[in-house]
C-alpha positions as CSV (number, residue, x, y, z in Angstrom):
1,X,8.1,-19.0,-5.7
2,X,8.4,-15.7,-7.6
3,X,6.0,-13.7,-9.7
4,X,8.7,-13.4,-12.5
5,X,8.4,-17.2,-13.1
6,X,4.7,-17.6,-12.2
7,X,3.5,-17.5,-15.8
8,X,5.6,-20.6,-16.7
9,X,3.7,-22.8,-14.2
10,X,0.1,-23.8,-13.7
11,X,-1.6,-24.0,-10.4
12,X,-2.3,-27.5,-9.1
13,X,-6.0,-26.6,-9.0
14,X,-5.9,-26.8,-12.9
15,X,-4.8,-30.4,-12.9
16,X,-8.1,-31.5,-14.3
17,X,-8.2,-34.6,-12.1
18,X,-11.0,-35.3,-9.7
19,X,-14.8,-35.8,-9.4
20,X,-16.8,-34.7,-12.5
21,X,-13.7,-33.6,-14.4
22,X,-15.6,-33.5,-17.7
23,X,-17.8,-30.7,-16.5
24,X,-16.3,-29.1,-13.4
25,X,-13.0,-27.1,-13.7
26,X,-12.6,-26.0,-10.1
27,X,-14.1,-25.6,-6.7
28,X,-13.5,-22.5,-4.6
29,X,-14.1,-21.5,-1.0
30,X,-13.6,-17.9,-0.1
31,X,-13.9,-16.4,3.4
32,X,-14.4,-12.7,3.9
33,X,-13.0,-11.4,7.2
34,X,-12.2,-8.0,8.8
35,X,-10.1,-7.1,11.8
36,X,-11.9,-6.2,15.0
37,X,-12.2,-2.4,15.7
38,X,-10.5,-1.4,12.4
39,X,-12.4,0.7,9.8
40,X,-13.4,-1.1,6.6
41,X,-11.1,-0.7,3.7
42,X,-13.2,1.8,1.8
43,X,-13.3,4.1,4.9
44,X,-9.7,3.6,6.1
45,X,-7.1,6.3,5.7
46,X,-3.7,5.5,4.1
47,X,-2.1,5.0,7.5
48,X,-4.9,2.7,8.7
49,X,-4.6,0.6,5.5
50,X,-0.9,0.4,6.2
51,X,-1.5,-0.8,9.7
52,X,-4.0,-3.4,8.6
53,X,-1.6,-4.5,5.8
54,X,1.3,-5.0,8.2
55,X,-0.8,-6.9,10.8
56,X,-2.3,-9.3,8.2
57,X,0.9,-10.0,6.2
58,X,2.7,-10.8,9.4
59,X,-0.1,-13.1,10.5
60,X,-0.2,-14.9,7.1
61,X,3.6,-15.4,7.1
62,X,3.4,-17.0,10.6
63,X,0.3,-19.1,9.8
64,X,2.3,-22.0,8.5
65,X,0.4,-22.2,5.1
66,X,2.9,-20.1,3.0
67,X,6.3,-21.6,3.8
68,X,7.2,-22.0,0.1
69,X,4.8,-19.4,-1.2
70,X,5.2,-15.7,-1.9
71,X,3.9,-12.3,-0.7
72,X,3.3,-9.3,-2.9
73,X,2.5,-5.7,-2.6
74,X,-0.1,-5.6,-5.4
75,X,-0.1,-1.8,-5.6
76,X,3.7,-1.9,-6.3
77,X,3.4,-4.3,-9.2
78,X,3.3,-3.4,-12.9
79,X,-0.1,-3.4,-14.7
80,X,0.9,-6.6,-16.5
81,X,1.8,-8.4,-13.3
82,X,-1.5,-7.3,-11.7
83,X,-3.5,-8.7,-14.7
84,X,-1.4,-11.9,-14.6
85,X,-2.8,-12.5,-11.1
86,X,-6.4,-11.9,-12.3
87,X,-5.9,-14.4,-15.2
88,X,-4.7,-16.9,-12.6
89,X,-7.8,-16.3,-10.4
90,X,-5.5,-15.1,-7.5
91,X,-7.0,-11.6,-7.2
92,X,-10.2,-9.9,-8.2
93,X,-10.5,-7.3,-10.8
94,X,-11.1,-4.7,-8.0
95,X,-7.9,-5.8,-6.2
96,X,-5.9,-5.6,-9.5
97,X,-6.5,-1.8,-9.5
98,X,-3.7,-1.6,-7.0
99,X,-5.1,0.6,-4.2
100,X,-2.4,1.7,-1.7
101,X,-1.3,-1.1,0.7
102,X,-3.1,-3.9,-1.1
103,X,-1.4,-7.2,-0.7
104,X,-1.5,-10.9,-1.6
105,X,-0.2,-14.1,-0.2
106,X,0.0,-17.2,-2.4
107,X,0.9,-20.7,-1.3
108,X,3.0,-23.2,-3.3
109,X,0.8,-24.6,-6.0
110,X,-1.7,-21.7,-5.7
111,X,-4.2,-23.8,-3.7
112,X,-4.4,-21.1,-1.0
113,X,-4.3,-17.4,-1.6
114,X,-5.2,-14.3,0.5
115,X,-6.1,-10.8,-0.6
116,X,-5.3,-8.1,1.9
117,X,-7.1,-4.8,1.8
118,X,-9.5,-5.6,-1.0
119,X,-13.2,-4.9,-0.2
120,X,-12.6,-6.6,3.1
121,X,-9.4,-6.6,5.2
122,X,-8.8,-10.3,4.3
123,X,-10.2,-12.6,1.6
124,X,-9.0,-16.2,2.2
125,X,-9.4,-18.4,-0.8
126,X,-8.9,-22.1,-1.4
127,X,-9.0,-23.5,-4.9
128,X,-9.3,-27.2,-5.7
129,X,-9.5,-29.0,-9.0
130,X,-12.9,-30.4,-10.2
131,X,-15.8,-30.9,-7.8
132,X,-14.2,-30.8,-4.3
133,X,-16.1,-28.2,-2.3
134,X,-16.1,-30.2,0.9
135,X,-12.3,-30.8,0.7
136,X,-11.7,-27.1,-0.1
137,X,-13.9,-26.1,2.8
138,X,-12.0,-28.4,5.2
139,X,-8.7,-26.7,4.2
140,X,-10.2,-23.2,4.4
141,X,-11.4,-24.0,8.0
142,X,-7.9,-25.1,9.0
143,X,-6.5,-21.9,7.5
144,X,-9.0,-19.7,9.2
145,X,-8.4,-21.3,12.6
146,X,-4.7,-20.7,12.2
147,X,-5.3,-17.0,11.3
148,X,-7.8,-16.7,14.3
149,X,-4.9,-17.5,16.6
150,X,-2.9,-14.6,15.1
151,X,-5.6,-11.8,14.8
152,X,-9.0,-11.0,16.2
153,X,-11.8,-10.9,13.6
154,X,-14.8,-8.6,13.7
155,X,-17.8,-10.7,14.7
156,X,-21.3,-10.0,16.1
157,X,-23.3,-12.4,18.2
158,X,-26.5,-11.8,16.2
159,X,-25.1,-11.3,12.7
160,X,-21.9,-13.3,12.6
161,X,-18.8,-12.1,10.8
162,X,-19.0,-8.4,9.8
163,X,-18.1,-7.5,6.3
164,X,-17.9,-4.5,4.1
165,X,-20.8,-5.7,1.8
166,X,-24.0,-6.7,3.6
167,X,-24.4,-9.7,1.3
168,X,-21.3,-11.3,2.9
169,X,-22.4,-10.8,6.5
170,X,-22.9,-14.0,8.5
171,X,-20.6,-16.8,7.6
172,X,-18.7,-14.6,5.1
173,X,-18.4,-17.7,3.0
174,X,-18.7,-17.8,-0.8
175,X,-18.7,-21.4,-2.3
176,X,-18.3,-21.4,-6.0
177,X,-17.9,-24.0,-8.7
178,X,-16.6,-23.3,-12.2
179,X,-18.5,-25.4,-14.7
180,X,-18.0,-26.2,-18.4
181,X,-21.5,-26.5,-20.1
182,X,-20.9,-26.5,-23.9
183,X,-23.7,-28.9,-24.8
184,X,-26.3,-26.8,-23.0
185,X,-25.0,-23.8,-24.9
186,X,-25.0,-25.6,-28.3
187,X,-28.4,-27.0,-27.7
188,X,-29.9,-23.6,-26.6
189,X,-30.9,-24.7,-23.1
190,X,-28.4,-22.7,-21.1
191,X,-30.7,-19.7,-20.7
192,X,-33.5,-21.5,-18.9
193,X,-31.1,-23.5,-16.8
194,X,-29.3,-20.4,-15.5
195,X,-32.7,-18.6,-14.9
196,X,-33.7,-21.5,-12.7
197,X,-30.5,-21.3,-10.8
198,X,-31.0,-17.6,-10.1
199,X,-34.5,-18.2,-8.9
200,X,-33.3,-20.7,-6.4
201,X,-31.0,-18.1,-4.8
202,X,-27.7,-19.0,-6.4
203,X,-25.6,-16.6,-8.4
204,X,-24.3,-17.2,-11.9
205,X,-21.2,-15.2,-13.0
206,X,-18.9,-15.1,-15.9
207,X,-15.5,-16.6,-16.5
208,X,-13.6,-14.2,-14.2
209,X,-16.3,-13.8,-11.6
210,X,-18.5,-10.8,-10.7
211,X,-19.0,-8.3,-13.5
212,X,-17.7,-10.5,-16.3
213,X,-19.3,-12.5,-19.1
214,X,-19.1,-16.2,-19.8
215,X,-16.7,-17.2,-22.6
216,X,-15.9,-20.8,-23.7
217,X,-19.2,-22.0,-22.1
218,X,-17.6,-21.5,-18.7
219,X,-19.8,-20.3,-15.8
220,X,-19.3,-19.8,-12.0
221,X,-22.1,-21.0,-9.8
222,X,-22.1,-19.7,-6.2
223,X,-24.2,-19.0,-3.2
224,X,-25.7,-15.5,-2.7
225,X,-26.8,-15.8,0.9
226,X,-24.3,-16.0,3.7
227,X,-26.6,-15.1,6.6
228,X,-29.1,-17.5,8.2
229,X,-27.4,-20.7,7.0
230,X,-24.4,-22.6,8.3
231,X,-21.3,-23.0,6.2
232,X,-22.1,-26.7,5.7
233,X,-25.7,-25.9,4.5
234,X,-24.3,-23.4,2.0
235,X,-21.9,-26.0,0.6
236,X,-24.5,-28.7,0.4
237,X,-26.9,-26.4,-1.4
238,X,-24.3,-25.3,-4.0
239,X,-23.1,-28.8,-4.6
240,X,-26.6,-30.2,-5.0
241,X,-27.5,-27.6,-7.6
242,X,-24.2,-28.1,-9.5
243,X,-24.9,-31.8,-9.6
244,X,-28.3,-31.1,-11.1
245,X,-26.8,-28.9,-13.7
246,X,-24.2,-31.6,-14.5
247,X,-27.1,-34.0,-15.1
248,X,-28.7,-31.6,-17.6
249,X,-25.3,-31.1,-19.3
250,X,-24.8,-34.9,-19.7
251,X,-28.3,-35.3,-21.2
252,X,-27.6,-32.5,-23.6
253,X,-24.3,-34.2,-24.6
254,X,-26.2,-37.4,-25.3
255,X,-28.7,-35.5,-27.4
256,X,-26.2,-33.6,-29.6
257,X,-24.1,-36.7,-30.0
258,X,-27.1,-38.5,-31.3
259,X,-28.7,-35.7,-33.4
260,X,-25.8,-33.5,-34.4
261,X,-22.7,-35.8,-34.3
262,X,-21.4,-34.7,-37.7
263,X,-21.8,-31.0,-36.8
264,X,-19.9,-31.5,-33.5
265,X,-17.1,-33.5,-35.2
266,X,-16.8,-30.7,-37.8
267,X,-16.5,-28.1,-35.0
268,X,-13.8,-30.2,-33.3
269,X,-11.8,-30.6,-36.5
270,X,-12.0,-26.9,-37.4
271,X,-10.9,-26.0,-33.9
272,X,-7.9,-28.3,-34.1
273,X,-7.2,-26.9,-37.6
274,X,-7.3,-23.3,-36.4
275,X,-4.8,-24.0,-33.6
276,X,-2.5,-25.8,-36.0
277,X,-2.5,-23.2,-38.8
278,X,-3.8,-19.8,-37.6
279,X,-1.5,-16.8,-38.0
280,X,-3.5,-14.6,-35.6
281,X,-6.1,-15.5,-33.0
282,X,-7.9,-13.6,-30.3
283,X,-8.2,-14.5,-26.6
284,X,-11.9,-15.0,-26.8
285,X,-11.7,-17.3,-29.9
286,X,-9.0,-19.3,-28.2
287,X,-11.1,-20.0,-25.2
288,X,-14.2,-20.8,-27.3
289,X,-12.2,-23.3,-29.4
290,X,-10.6,-24.9,-26.4
291,X,-14.1,-25.4,-25.1
292,X,-15.0,-27.4,-28.3
293,X,-11.8,-29.4,-28.0
294,X,-12.5,-30.3,-24.4
295,X,-16.0,-31.3,-25.4
296,X,-14.6,-33.5,-28.1
297,X,-12.2,-35.1,-25.7
298,X,-14.9,-35.8,-23.1
299,X,-17.3,-37.2,-25.7
300,X,-14.6,-39.6,-27.0
301,X,-14.5,-37.9,-30.4
302,X,-11.0,-36.6,-30.0
303,X,-8.4,-39.1,-28.9
304,X,-4.8,-38.0,-28.5
305,X,-2.2,-38.3,-25.9
306,X,-1.4,-34.7,-26.7
307,X,-4.9,-33.7,-25.6
308,X,-5.4,-33.7,-21.8
309,X,-7.4,-31.7,-19.3
310,X,-4.4,-30.1,-17.8
311,X,-3.0,-29.1,-21.2
312,X,-6.3,-27.5,-22.2
313,X,-6.5,-25.7,-18.8
314,X,-2.9,-24.5,-19.2
315,X,-3.6,-23.2,-22.8
316,X,-6.6,-21.4,-21.5
317,X,-4.6,-19.5,-18.8
318,X,-1.3,-19.1,-20.6
319,X,-2.7,-17.6,-23.7
320,X,-4.3,-14.7,-21.8
321,X,-2.8,-11.2,-22.6
322,X,-0.7,-10.7,-19.5
323,X,0.7,-14.2,-19.7
324,X,1.7,-13.7,-23.3
325,X,3.5,-10.5,-22.5
326,X,5.4,-12.2,-19.6
327,X,6.5,-15.0,-22.0
328,X,7.6,-12.4,-24.6
329,X,9.4,-10.4,-21.9
330,X,7.9,-7.1,-23.1
331,X,4.6,-5.3,-23.7
332,X,2.8,-6.4,-26.8
333,X,0.4,-4.3,-28.8
334,X,-3.0,-6.0,-29.5
335,X,-2.1,-7.3,-33.0
336,X,1.3,-8.6,-31.7
337,X,-0.5,-10.5,-28.9
338,X,-2.9,-12.2,-31.4
339,X,0.1,-13.3,-33.5
340,X,2.1,-14.5,-30.6
341,X,-0.8,-16.4,-29.2
342,X,-1.3,-18.2,-32.6
343,X,2.4,-19.1,-32.5
344,X,2.2,-20.7,-29.1
345,X,-1.0,-22.6,-29.9
346,X,0.5,-23.8,-33.1
347,X,3.4,-25.2,-31.2
348,X,1.1,-27.0,-28.8
349,X,-1.4,-28.4,-31.3
350,X,0.6,-29.1,-34.4
351,X,2.6,-31.8,-32.6
352,X,2.0,-35.2,-34.0
353,X,-1.0,-36.9,-32.3
354,X,0.0,-39.6,-29.8
355,X,3.4,-38.0,-29.2
């Protein structure tokens, strides 16, 4: 597994197969941990960051979870490669800034990844397709136990695991689900739904997490509280809310299918037409139109062997700016990227249906 060929593959968490595949794109468990008696990343000197980096990379390599994976010094990567990792949800925007001695471990298939020296010394992540929070948590717990045998984490009897940000103190667990809610967006209900989610203590973030906006009707729902609840309670709370949101989305789909069928069919046809004929297309428009095509497929209004969840997911990731430039083998100016994106999409969506 090498970063030079990473753009040609799609992580197994994007397979689109699993529970609630029509509305849930992925489930993620992230654990924040710090080494005992080591200064937090923002306070550490260069030599201290180097020491932490070496300790954790060695522990990750010997954990048994990365035998066919790869390890990267993020700060030594090009800007395009760092953004490639963001587009694949392997690193945060903050980690992509490439602070000295920042690292990353990625397992085969990209199910497990670990950021070293981000906000915390270690951010362990497990990504599963569709709604599989409990399964992802089970694997993350195995991974953490393996790491606990290699290093000693900072923990307090009263507060639990100690983290750089107070909101992560306690379990250090962030459970998040990426949901696709196009019908609620089209029907104008999304605002009140998300307000209700926030009032119940859950966080709603954009497509690429904290500090980003939603595009393509994709939202991330996650817990805000990590202290005072067990890991199992956090996961149950998040999953319960996600299932309620899914219920509202299904009702909204029934409503627009009944009241606005011609309008939706027109949106689907136009989206397919744009992908088949456009000469230039932006990243945002691409994701918005992919959202419409997925809705059409899930509603049974778009039937084609050429249109599958994994293909839509692949198109959403592989038409992002860094991926396009990796495919092209060089840096592309903004207009060039839009033209190259249109070329790739035309190749995908102009194939004869059923082939």
